[in-house]
N, C-alpha and C positions, 0 to 999 in steps of 0.2 A: 293671308287668306285663312289661316288657322283660326283667327279671331272671328272672322265672318262665319266660318262653318260652325263654330261653337255657338255663335249667336243664333244662327238658323236652327240648329238642333234645339236650342232652348225655346225658340218661338214655336217650333213644331210641337213640342210637348204642351205648350199653352194652347195651341190650336186643337190638339186632341181633347183638352179639357173643355174647350168651347163646344166642340162637337158632342161631347158627352152631355153637356147641359141641354143642347138641342134634342138629343136622343131621349133624355128624360121627359122633355115636353111632348115629344111625338108619342111616347108610350104611356102618357098620363091620361088614360081613358077613364071615363066615368067618375071624375073627381069634381069637386066644387069649383066655382069660378075663382074663389080666393086661392085655392091650391094651384090651379092652372096659371093664375096671375103671378104667383111666386116663382113658378118654373120659368115662365117667359121673362120675368124680370131678371132672374139669375142669368139666363142666356144672353139677354141684351147687354147687361152690365159686363159680363166676361168678354163678349164680342167687342164692345167699345174699348175696354181695357186693353185687349190685344191689339187693336188698331193704334192706340196711343203708344203702347210699348214698342210696336213694330216700327212706327214712324221715328221714334226717338233712337231706336237701336240701329236702324238701317240708313238713316239720312246720310251719314258720312260716307257710305259706300256708293251712293248714286252719282253717276257721271253726268247724266243729262236727264232732268225731270221733264221730258217733253210731254205735254198734254195732248191727248188725241184731238185732232182738228174737228171743228164744228162746221156743218154745212153752210151756215150763214155767217161764219167768221166771228161770231160772238164768243167772248171768253167763257170758260166754264166757271160757274159760281156755285160751288157745292156747299161749302161750310158757311160762308157769309162774306161780308166785305167791311171795309173801314174807310172813313173819310173825315175830313175836317170841314165843318159847316161854315157858311158865310159869317156866322157870329163868332167863329173861333172855337166852337165846341167840338169835342171828339164824339163821333157817332159810330158805333159798331153795330152792324146788323147781323144777327145769327139766323140762319134759315131753319131754326128749330126753337122749341120752347125750353124754359128752364126745367131741369129734371125735378122729379118729386123727391125731396130730401128724406122722405120716409123709406125710400128704397135704397139699395146699395148704389154708391156713387162711383162711377168709372173714371172720373177725371177728364172726360171728353170735353166738356164746356170750357174748363180752365185752360186746357191745352190748345183748344181752338182760338180762344181770345189771345193767348200768349203768342201764338204763331201769326195771327193777323197783325198784332202790334209789331213784332220783330221783323216781319216780312213786308211791311208797307212800302219801304223804299224811300221815304222822305221823313223830315223831322216832324215830330208830333208835338202838340202843346204839352207843357209840363206844369202841373198845378201843385203849389205848396199847400193850398187848401182848396177843396173841391166839393161839388155836389154831384153825386152819381145817381141818375134816374134810370131805372130799368122799366121799359114799357113792353108788356106782352100783348100781342095781337092774337086773339083766340075767341072761342065761344064755349057754350056749355058742352058741346059734343067733340071739340077738338082741343082739349087742354090736358096738361099733365097733373095739375093741382089747382083746385079752385081757392083753397085757403092760402093766404100769403105766408103763414108760418110753415107751410109744407113746401114752399118753393126753394129749390137749391140755388142760391145766388152767391154764397160766401166765397166760392172759388174765383169769382170775377175780380173783386178788388185785389186778391192775392196775385192774380195774373197781371194786374196793372201797376202794382206797387214797384217803385223804383224806375219805371219806364214812363209813366204818365202822371202818377200821383206820388207824392213824397212818402206817404204812409197811409194806413187805413184805420188809424185810431179815431175815436169818436170826436176828437178835437180837430182833426184834419179833414176827415171825410164824412159828409152827411149823405144818407142813402134814402131813396124813395122808390117804392114799388107801385106801378100803375098798370092798368089794363084797358085795352080798347077792343071792341068787338070786331072780329074779322073771320071770314071763311078760310083765309090763308094764314096758318099759324107762323109766327116769327117772333123774334125778340130783338128789341132795339135798346142799346145801352148808350146813354149820353153822359159825358163827363164835362163839366163846365164850372166856371167860378161861382162860388156861393152867392155872390151879389147878382148873378144872372138868373137865379132861381125863379123870381117872380115872372120874368120874361118867358122863361121856359114853360111855366105853368099856364101862362096865358096862351101861348102857341099850342100847347097840348090840348087845352080845352076848346080851342078854335079849330083843331085838326089841321094846322098849317105846318106841322113838322113831320 
């Protein structure tokens, strides 16, 4: 239990740092939108980082991760889900958008993808060569970054490497970024054989995936 107490003390210090970031935002009156954005971004990044660190540090101490029951019996789907499609493609749905890579990266997306893969409970397809398509569903008012070069996606192949794809080099993994208009923001990640790329593009253009 000494290790647990030390871990909790360490997390408590991190929690204080998160609250300090929030306090700076609360006390930031009469500043520009850019300054307030920086304060909020720092708070969100540190909060997400604390969540990831807490999960990694405390997982081994949990005896029963019982989820609170839902009135209608439906499972809680907070972060996202994972499935293998009828075509044999891996599809990961995240209930959030890619982060803006111009801001600080908390590691939340990569950790979420990694946990969905490791916790799926069944064998997943493994690709020696693959095409990874990332499709964001959003609009002009509910996005994190409109420019593709500002979208933080690089942590996703790192989370899949060794578990779903052999490597993420350019000769093994091809990558495409796509967008669909939607009032409900989410991100879908597909991993499929390169030779299925034309079929995927056809289904995407016809809105049947």
